[in-house]
N, C-alpha and C positions, 0 to 999 in steps of 0.2 A: 504494500500500500504506500503510495506516495504521500508525503506530507502536504497539507493544504498550503496554498500560496496566499500570502497576505502582502499587499503592496500599498503604497500611498495612493489615495484616490485622486482622480482628476475631477475638479469641480468647475462648474460654469461660474460666470461672474456673480450671478444672483446667489448661488449656493455659497460661494466664497464670502460674499458680503454678510450673509446670515451667520456664517461661522465666525467671522471677525466680530460681529456684534455680540455674539454669545461669549467670545473670549473676553471682550471688554466688560460685559456684565459680571462674569465669573472671576475676572482677574487672573485668568489661567491661559496657558497655551493649549490649544486643542489640535490634535493631529487626526485627519480623516484617513481611514484605511478602507480598502476594498478587498474582500475575500473572493478568490476565484472559485472556491468550493463553498456552497451554501452552509450556513450555520445549522447545527442539529436542532431539531425541535424537541425540547426537553419537557418532561412532565414537571409539575410543581415540586415533587419530591426530588427528581433528578437535579433540577435547578438549585434547590436548597443544598443538596449534597455538594454541588460544584462550588457554591458560594462559601460553604463551610470550609472546604479544602483551600479555597483562595485565602480566606482569613488565616487559616492555620499555617499556610506556606508563605504568606505575605507577598503574593503574586497575583496577576490577573490571568485567568484561565479562559480560553476560547474553545468551545465545542463545535466541531464541524461534522457534517454528514460524512460518513465513510463512503468512499467511492464504490460503485458497484463492481463486484468481482467478475 
């Protein structure tokens, strides 16, 4: 199985302006990424388990659909 590819997103001018406005409101830098593989659809229980592990590890976890074999 190949790992999912995540790369910086290409935004149009309107989207970029909206992102910049949110950056100003939050006082943060925001980076937009695009995933080549779609994100996995998780149940509430699965999502909670993912969030718990994120907190325990101190990282951000992304769950992608596994490619069809």
